[in-house]
C-alpha positions as CSV (number, residue, x, y, z in Angstrom):
1,X,52.6,111.5,91.7
2,X,50.5,110.5,88.6
3,X,47.3,108.5,88.4
4,X,47.4,105.3,86.6
5,X,44.3,103.7,84.9
6,X,42.4,101.9,85.7
7,X,42.3,102.4,89.5
8,X,40.8,100.0,91.9
9,X,39.1,100.1,95.2
10,X,40.1,97.0,97.5
11,X,37.4,95.7,100.0
12,X,38.2,93.0,102.4
13,X,35.4,90.7,103.9
14,X,33.3,91.6,100.9
15,X,31.2,88.5,100.2
16,X,28.4,89.5,102.5
17,X,26.9,92.0,105.0
18,X,28.7,95.4,105.1
19,X,31.6,94.5,102.8
20,X,29.2,93.4,100.1
21,X,27.3,96.9,100.6
22,X,30.7,98.6,100.3
23,X,31.4,96.8,97.0
24,X,27.9,97.8,95.5
25,X,28.3,101.3,96.7
26,X,31.7,101.7,95.1
27,X,30.6,100.0,92.0
28,X,27.7,102.4,91.8
29,X,30.2,105.3,91.8
30,X,32.1,103.7,89.1
31,X,35.0,102.5,91.0
32,X,36.7,99.2,89.8
33,X,37.0,96.5,92.5
34,X,39.3,94.0,94.0
35,X,37.3,91.9,96.5
36,X,38.6,89.3,99.0
37,X,36.8,86.8,101.3
38,X,37.2,83.3,102.5
39,X,36.7,80.6,100.0
40,X,33.4,79.1,98.8
41,X,31.5,82.5,99.6
42,X,30.2,82.9,95.9
43,X,32.5,85.9,95.5
44,X,33.0,85.2,91.7
45,X,29.4,85.6,91.2
46,X,29.1,88.7,93.0
47,X,32.0,90.1,90.9
48,X,30.2,89.1,87.5
49,X,27.0,90.8,88.9
50,X,28.6,94.1,89.7
51,X,30.4,94.1,86.4
52,X,27.3,93.5,84.4
53,X,25.1,96.0,86.4
54,X,27.7,98.8,86.7
55,X,30.1,98.3,83.8
56,X,33.1,98.3,86.0
57,X,35.9,95.7,86.3
58,X,35.9,93.5,89.3
59,X,38.5,91.0,90.4
60,X,38.4,88.7,93.4
61,X,40.6,86.5,95.6
62,X,39.6,83.9,97.9
63,X,41.9,83.5,100.9
64,X,42.2,83.2,104.7
65,X,43.4,86.6,106.2
66,X,43.9,85.0,109.5
67,X,46.9,83.4,108.1
68,X,49.9,85.8,107.9
69,X,51.6,84.2,104.7
70,X,48.2,84.5,103.0
71,X,48.0,88.1,103.9
72,X,51.6,88.9,102.4
73,X,51.0,86.9,99.2
74,X,47.5,88.7,98.9
75,X,49.2,92.0,99.1
76,X,51.9,91.2,96.7
77,X,49.4,89.8,94.1
78,X,47.4,93.1,94.4
79,X,50.5,95.4,94.1
80,X,51.9,93.2,91.1
81,X,48.5,93.3,89.2
82,X,46.7,96.4,90.0
83,X,46.6,100.3,90.7
84,X,44.9,100.8,94.1
85,X,43.8,104.0,95.6
86,X,41.1,102.9,97.9
87,X,41.4,100.3,100.7
88,X,38.5,99.4,102.9
89,X,39.7,97.3,105.7
90,X,36.4,95.7,106.5
91,X,36.9,92.1,107.4
92,X,36.4,91.3,111.0
93,X,34.3,88.8,113.2
94,X,32.7,89.0,116.4
95,X,30.2,87.5,118.8
96,X,28.8,87.3,122.3
97,X,30.3,84.6,124.5
98,X,31.4,84.2,128.3
99,X,35.2,84.6,128.0
100,X,35.8,81.2,129.9
101,X,33.4,79.5,127.4
102,X,35.3,80.7,124.3
103,X,37.7,78.3,122.5
104,X,41.3,79.4,122.0
105,X,40.7,79.1,118.2
106,X,37.8,81.5,118.3
107,X,39.7,84.0,120.1
108,X,42.8,83.6,118.0
109,X,40.9,84.0,114.8
110,X,39.3,87.2,116.0
111,X,42.6,88.8,117.0
112,X,44.5,87.6,113.9
113,X,41.5,89.0,111.6
114,X,40.6,91.9,113.3
115,X,43.9,93.3,114.3
116,X,46.9,91.5,112.5
117,X,45.2,91.3,109.1
118,X,44.2,95.0,109.0
119,X,47.5,96.1,110.2
120,X,49.5,94.1,107.9
121,X,47.6,94.9,104.7
122,X,47.6,98.6,105.7
123,X,51.3,98.4,106.0
124,X,52.0,96.5,102.7
125,X,49.6,98.6,100.5
126,X,50.5,102.1,101.8
127,X,53.3,102.6,99.3
128,X,50.7,101.6,96.8
129,X,48.3,104.2,98.0
130,X,51.1,106.9,98.1
131,X,51.4,106.7,94.3
132,X,48.4,108.7,93.4
133,X,47.1,112.2,93.7
134,X,44.4,111.3,96.1
135,X,44.0,107.9,97.9
136,X,41.8,106.8,100.8
137,X,42.0,104.2,103.7
138,X,39.0,103.4,105.6
139,X,39.3,101.1,108.5
140,X,36.1,99.6,110.1
141,X,35.9,99.7,113.8
142,X,32.6,99.8,115.9
143,X,30.9,102.0,118.6
144,X,32.2,99.0,120.7
145,X,35.6,100.6,120.4
146,X,34.6,103.3,122.9
147,X,34.1,101.1,125.9
148,X,34.8,97.6,127.4
149,X,32.0,95.4,126.7
150,X,31.5,92.2,129.1
151,X,30.6,88.9,127.3
152,X,32.3,90.3,124.1
153,X,35.6,91.2,125.8
154,X,38.1,90.5,123.0
155,X,35.8,92.2,120.2
156,X,35.6,95.7,121.6
157,X,39.4,95.4,122.6
158,X,40.2,94.6,118.8
159,X,37.9,97.4,117.7
160,X,39.6,99.9,120.1
161,X,42.8,98.9,118.6
162,X,41.5,99.6,115.1
163,X,40.1,103.0,116.1
164,X,43.5,104.2,117.8
165,X,45.7,102.8,115.2
166,X,43.7,104.6,112.5
167,X,43.7,107.8,114.5
168,X,47.4,107.7,115.1
169,X,48.1,106.7,111.4
170,X,45.9,109.6,110.2
171,X,48.3,112.0,112.1
172,X,51.3,110.4,110.7
173,X,50.0,110.8,107.1
174,X,48.2,114.2,107.3
175,X,50.7,115.8,104.9
176,X,50.4,113.0,102.4
177,X,47.9,112.4,99.5
178,X,46.1,109.7,101.8
179,X,42.8,110.4,103.4
180,X,42.6,108.1,106.6
181,X,39.2,107.4,108.1
182,X,37.8,105.2,110.7
183,X,34.2,103.9,110.6
184,X,32.3,103.2,113.9
185,X,29.0,101.7,113.2
186,X,26.5,100.6,115.7
187,X,24.5,97.3,115.3
188,X,24.1,96.2,111.8
189,X,21.3,94.0,110.3
190,X,23.1,91.5,108.3
191,X,22.9,87.7,108.5
192,X,20.5,85.5,110.7
193,X,22.9,85.1,113.4
194,X,23.2,89.0,113.9
195,X,19.4,89.4,113.7
196,X,19.0,86.7,116.5
197,X,21.5,88.7,118.6
198,X,19.8,91.9,118.0
199,X,16.4,90.5,118.8
200,X,17.8,89.8,122.3
201,X,18.4,93.5,123.0
202,X,16.4,96.2,124.3
203,X,14.1,98.6,122.4
204,X,16.6,101.4,122.7
205,X,19.4,99.3,121.3
206,X,17.2,98.5,118.3
207,X,16.5,102.0,117.5
208,X,20.2,102.4,116.4
209,X,20.0,99.5,114.0
210,X,21.0,100.3,110.4
211,X,21.3,98.2,107.2
212,X,24.6,97.6,105.6
213,X,23.6,99.6,102.6
214,X,22.8,102.6,104.7
215,X,26.1,102.5,106.4
216,X,28.1,101.9,103.4
217,X,26.6,104.9,101.5
218,X,27.3,107.2,104.4
219,X,30.8,105.8,105.2
220,X,31.8,106.3,101.4
221,X,30.2,109.7,101.2
222,X,32.0,111.0,104.3
223,X,35.3,109.3,103.4
224,X,35.6,111.1,100.1
225,X,34.8,114.5,101.8
226,X,37.7,114.0,104.0
227,X,35.9,113.0,107.3
228,X,38.3,111.2,109.8
229,X,35.8,109.7,112.3
230,X,32.6,108.3,110.8
231,X,29.7,107.4,113.1
232,X,26.6,106.7,110.8
233,X,23.1,107.5,112.1
234,X,21.8,110.0,114.6
235,X,21.0,107.3,117.4
236,X,24.7,106.0,117.0
237,X,26.1,109.5,117.3
238,X,24.0,110.0,120.3
239,X,25.1,106.7,121.9
240,X,28.8,107.7,121.2
241,X,28.2,110.9,123.0
242,X,26.9,109.3,126.0
243,X,29.3,106.4,126.0
244,X,32.0,109.2,126.3
245,X,30.1,111.2,128.8
246,X,29.5,108.5,131.6
247,X,32.0,106.7,133.7
248,X,33.6,103.5,132.7
249,X,32.2,101.7,135.5
250,X,28.7,102.7,134.6
251,X,29.4,101.6,130.9
252,X,30.5,98.1,132.0
253,X,27.6,97.8,134.3
254,X,25.0,98.6,131.6
255,X,26.9,96.4,129.1
256,X,26.8,93.5,131.5
257,X,23.0,93.7,131.9
258,X,22.6,94.0,128.0
259,X,25.0,91.3,126.8
260,X,24.5,88.8,129.8
261,X,20.9,88.5,128.7
262,X,22.0,88.0,125.0
263,X,24.6,85.4,126.0
264,X,21.9,83.5,128.0
265,X,19.5,83.7,125.1
266,X,22.1,82.5,122.6
267,X,23.1,79.6,124.9
268,X,19.4,78.7,125.2
269,X,18.9,78.8,121.4
270,X,22.0,76.5,120.8
271,X,20.8,74.0,123.4
272,X,17.5,73.9,121.8
273,X,19.1,73.4,118.4
274,X,21.4,70.6,119.7
275,X,18.4,68.8,121.1
276,X,16.5,69.1,117.9
277,X,19.4,67.3,116.2
278,X,19.2,64.3,118.3
279,X,17.8,61.3,116.6
280,X,14.3,60.2,117.6
281,X,14.1,56.5,117.7
282,X,11.1,54.7,116.1
283,X,9.9,51.2,116.3
284,X,12.1,48.5,114.9
285,X,10.1,48.3,111.7
286,X,10.5,52.1,111.0
287,X,13.4,54.2,109.8
288,X,15.4,56.3,112.2
289,X,14.6,60.1,111.6
290,X,16.1,63.2,113.0
291,X,13.4,65.5,114.4
């Protein structure tokens, strides 16, 4: 095995939130980058900024990883053009909805992105990672991986898949050059939608909130040191301990109380937003305006 230069770190879902924080943290460490996100998420501007600020090389690809052919073509583009020794499977979606209110498209997108895209990219890029003296694979799961969560249902199931898949793969690759790690963060303060959901939570839940930058810094530091399971933050490690210590029925009961309230608040906010978008009719001599 021989290192080729330049080496790159590949990060999925890197235009915003935790993925963007990973990109910035890797760039600060002098890593060249390959970033991928959905189209029209200003990824090219992020690459240019990181190149300017940290004097690294950064390339990007805008594609829909819920499409299997797009995943295959993206992996081929990467292996044809770059030497990759770090893969961060960060792309994922979630949310809080009553299962019977969820559309099939919403559920399918979550399964295809959180599970299939991560699995296929890992499989397609493992031969590339094996070429170097030391390589790293980091899959982003969640504290939700440790328990069923009512009103989220599919999301924790996908994260449990990521957690168990990564742990099993780590055992298979323990005698290779690849360090395999799984990240299980708690609530992350990212965009306005997430802030709204977090605001609906209890004070105790809010104590475990971390910024994407904090999580990315901890995750990369521990990954590079060879940590297999990474749970950032004292409160999140404490939560993980209690999740495992209590019965599954009790976890489901507590989750129901927490996320039923969040789901109700989300529905109420959506109803208010929809009402605000209804036209307000004025007198015939006035223009129609939306309130």
